[in-house]
C-alpha positions as CSV (number, residue, x, y, z in Angstrom):
1,M,-27.6,-2.6,3.1
2,W,-27.2,-5.9,4.8
3,R,-26.2,-7.5,1.5
4,W,-23.6,-4.7,1.1
5,L,-22.1,-5.2,4.5
6,F,-22.0,-9.0,4.0
7,G,-20.2,-8.5,0.7
8,L,-17.7,-6.1,2.3
9,K,-17.0,-8.7,5.1
10,E,-16.6,-11.4,2.5
11,N,-14.1,-9.3,0.4
12,R,-12.1,-8.6,3.5
13,Q,-11.9,-12.3,4.3
14,K,-10.5,-13.0,0.8
15,E,-7.7,-10.4,1.2
16,A,-4.3,-12.0,1.5
17,D,-2.7,-11.9,4.9
18,P,0.5,-9.9,4.5
19,M,2.2,-11.9,7.2
20,K,1.7,-15.3,5.6
21,Y,4.2,-17.1,3.3
22,L,4.5,-20.3,1.4
23,I,7.9,-22.0,1.2
24,T,8.1,-25.0,-1.2
25,G,11.1,-27.3,-1.3
26,L,11.2,-29.3,-4.6
27,G,12.0,-33.0,-4.7
28,N,10.7,-36.5,-5.2
29,M,9.0,-38.6,-2.6
30,G,10.2,-42.1,-1.6
31,P,13.3,-43.7,-0.2
32,D,14.8,-44.1,-3.7
33,Y,15.2,-40.4,-3.8
34,D,16.4,-39.7,-0.3
35,D,19.7,-37.9,-0.1
36,T,19.8,-37.2,-3.8
37,R,20.9,-34.0,-5.4
38,H,17.5,-33.3,-6.9
39,N,16.0,-33.4,-3.4
40,I,17.9,-30.6,-1.8
41,G,14.7,-28.5,-1.6
42,F,13.2,-31.1,0.6
43,E,16.3,-31.0,2.8
44,V,15.9,-27.3,3.5
45,I,12.2,-27.8,4.5
46,D,13.4,-30.6,6.8
47,K,16.0,-28.3,8.3
48,L,13.5,-25.6,9.1
49,C,11.2,-28.2,10.7
50,K,14.1,-29.4,12.8
51,D,15.2,-25.9,13.8
52,F,11.7,-25.0,14.9
53,D,10.8,-28.5,16.3
54,K,7.8,-28.8,14.0
55,S,6.6,-31.6,11.7
56,L,4.7,-31.8,8.5
57,K,1.4,-33.6,8.0
58,D,0.4,-35.6,4.9
59,S,-2.3,-33.6,3.1
60,N,-3.5,-32.9,-0.4
61,L,-0.7,-33.0,-2.9
62,G,2.0,-32.6,-0.3
63,F,3.3,-32.7,3.2
64,I,2.4,-29.3,4.8
65,G,3.2,-27.6,8.1
66,E,3.9,-24.2,9.5
67,I,6.4,-22.3,11.7
68,K,6.2,-18.9,13.3
69,H,9.1,-16.3,13.0
70,K,9.1,-12.7,13.8
71,G,5.3,-12.4,13.6
72,R,5.2,-14.2,10.3
73,T,3.3,-17.5,9.6
74,I,5.5,-19.6,7.3
75,H,3.8,-22.5,5.6
76,L,6.3,-25.2,4.6
77,L,5.5,-27.6,1.7
78,K,7.0,-30.7,0.3
79,P,5.0,-31.7,-2.8
80,T,4.1,-35.4,-3.2
81,T,3.4,-35.0,-6.9
82,Y,6.9,-35.8,-8.0
83,M,9.1,-33.1,-9.5
84,N,7.5,-32.9,-12.9
85,L,4.1,-32.0,-11.5
86,S,5.3,-29.7,-8.7
87,G,3.1,-26.9,-10.0
88,K,-0.1,-28.8,-9.0
89,A,0.9,-28.7,-5.4
90,V,2.2,-25.1,-5.4
91,R,-0.9,-23.8,-7.1
92,Y,-3.3,-25.7,-4.8
93,W,-1.7,-24.5,-1.6
94,M,-1.3,-20.9,-2.8
95,T,-5.0,-20.9,-3.5
96,K,-6.1,-22.7,-0.4
97,L,-3.9,-20.5,1.9
98,N,-4.6,-17.3,-0.1
99,I,-0.9,-16.5,-0.5
100,P,0.2,-14.4,-3.6
101,V,3.1,-15.2,-5.8
102,E,5.4,-12.5,-4.3
103,R,5.2,-14.3,-0.9
104,T,5.7,-17.8,-2.5
105,L,9.3,-19.0,-2.4
106,V,10.4,-22.1,-4.3
107,I,13.7,-23.9,-3.3
108,L,15.4,-26.1,-5.9
109,D,18.7,-27.6,-7.1
110,D,20.7,-25.9,-9.9
111,V,23.4,-27.7,-12.0
112,N,24.6,-24.3,-13.3
113,L,25.9,-23.3,-9.9
114,E,28.9,-24.7,-8.1
115,P,28.0,-27.0,-5.1
116,G,26.8,-25.1,-2.2
117,V,26.4,-21.7,-3.9
118,L,23.1,-19.9,-3.3
119,K,21.2,-17.6,-5.6
120,L,18.0,-15.9,-4.5
121,K,16.0,-14.4,-7.4
122,P,12.6,-12.7,-8.0
123,G,11.9,-14.8,-11.0
124,G,13.3,-15.9,-14.3
125,S,13.3,-18.8,-16.7
126,D,13.0,-22.5,-15.7
127,G,16.6,-23.1,-16.8
128,G,15.7,-26.6,-17.9
129,H,14.4,-27.6,-14.4
130,N,11.3,-29.7,-14.7
131,G,9.9,-28.6,-11.3
132,L,10.1,-24.9,-12.4
133,K,8.6,-25.8,-15.8
134,S,5.5,-27.2,-14.1
135,I,5.2,-24.3,-11.7
136,N,5.6,-21.7,-14.5
137,Q,2.9,-23.5,-16.6
138,L,0.3,-23.9,-13.9
139,L,0.8,-20.5,-12.3
140,G,0.9,-18.8,-15.7
141,T,4.0,-16.8,-14.7
142,N,7.7,-17.1,-13.9
143,S,7.6,-14.1,-11.6
144,Y,7.8,-15.7,-8.2
145,P,10.8,-15.8,-5.9
146,R,13.1,-18.8,-6.0
147,L,16.2,-19.9,-4.1
148,R,18.6,-21.9,-6.3
149,I,21.1,-24.1,-4.6
150,G,24.1,-25.2,-6.6
151,I,24.8,-28.9,-7.0
152,G,27.4,-28.6,-9.8
153,R,27.5,-30.3,-13.1
154,N,30.1,-33.1,-12.7
155,F,28.6,-35.2,-15.5
156,H,29.3,-36.0,-19.1
157,K,26.9,-35.2,-22.0
158,G,23.7,-37.2,-21.6
159,G,24.4,-38.0,-17.9
160,Q,22.4,-35.2,-16.2
161,V,19.5,-37.3,-15.2
162,N,21.6,-39.9,-13.4
163,Y,23.7,-37.1,-11.8
164,V,20.8,-35.2,-10.3
165,L,19.1,-38.4,-9.1
166,G,22.4,-39.6,-7.7
167,R,23.4,-39.3,-4.0
168,W,25.9,-36.9,-2.5
169,S,29.5,-38.2,-2.1
170,E,31.2,-38.1,1.3
171,E,33.3,-35.1,0.0
172,E,30.2,-33.2,-1.0
173,R,28.1,-33.8,2.1
174,P,29.7,-31.2,4.4
175,I,29.4,-28.5,1.7
176,I,25.7,-29.4,1.1
177,D,25.0,-29.5,4.9
178,E,26.3,-25.9,5.1
179,A,24.3,-24.8,2.1
180,V,21.1,-26.3,3.5
181,A,21.7,-24.5,6.8
182,K,22.4,-21.2,5.0
183,S,19.3,-21.8,2.8
184,A,17.1,-22.2,5.9
185,E,18.5,-18.8,7.1
186,A,17.8,-17.3,3.7
187,V,14.2,-18.4,4.0
188,L,13.8,-16.6,7.3
189,K,15.5,-13.5,5.9
190,F,13.1,-13.5,2.9
191,T,10.1,-13.6,5.2
192,S,11.4,-11.0,7.7
193,I,13.3,-8.4,5.7
194,G,11.9,-8.8,2.2
195,L,13.2,-10.2,-1.0
196,Q,15.4,-7.4,-2.1
197,R,17.3,-7.0,1.2
198,A,17.5,-10.8,1.5
199,M,19.0,-11.0,-2.0
200,N,21.7,-8.5,-1.0
201,E,22.7,-10.7,2.0
202,V,22.3,-14.1,0.4
203,N,23.7,-13.7,-3.1
């Protein structure tokens, strides 16, 4: 009987807390990548930290921290794996924090959307984004929420890498600042009213 009770307690401890979320902003670490289009996911995480007066700490595979909002515990992650290996960080922290895919939101740049346009989705293909490719591969699924932020595609054939790793122009910066602020709001909506209702308001 004692073994049965101990097993029951252990199973309860393993159950995912429905009030916990993992929000991952994709980007590349280092000053060479600061303020680049590919790092807009990092900017959203930084915005949330600033709004809640919180900071991230350097830990395994990423900088991690948490904020509280409407009874939810929101874990914020900036992977230190570089973009192409983002899945390692996402999978590690999902497992460590015991957070399921439906409460794991990934924030990324999207060249197929006009600058500043937001699109919140429940899943889908990687669309050629190396960060999503890594996450899809290591999670074994592409059915997890993601918030795509448009960065435009003002580049010639063969110029995408230089474009996404390039810095914002003075003309783009106000548009992107507004998009980052709206993205931070979208994260809070996702955690408080659910994906479907948040999609109706954000998209």
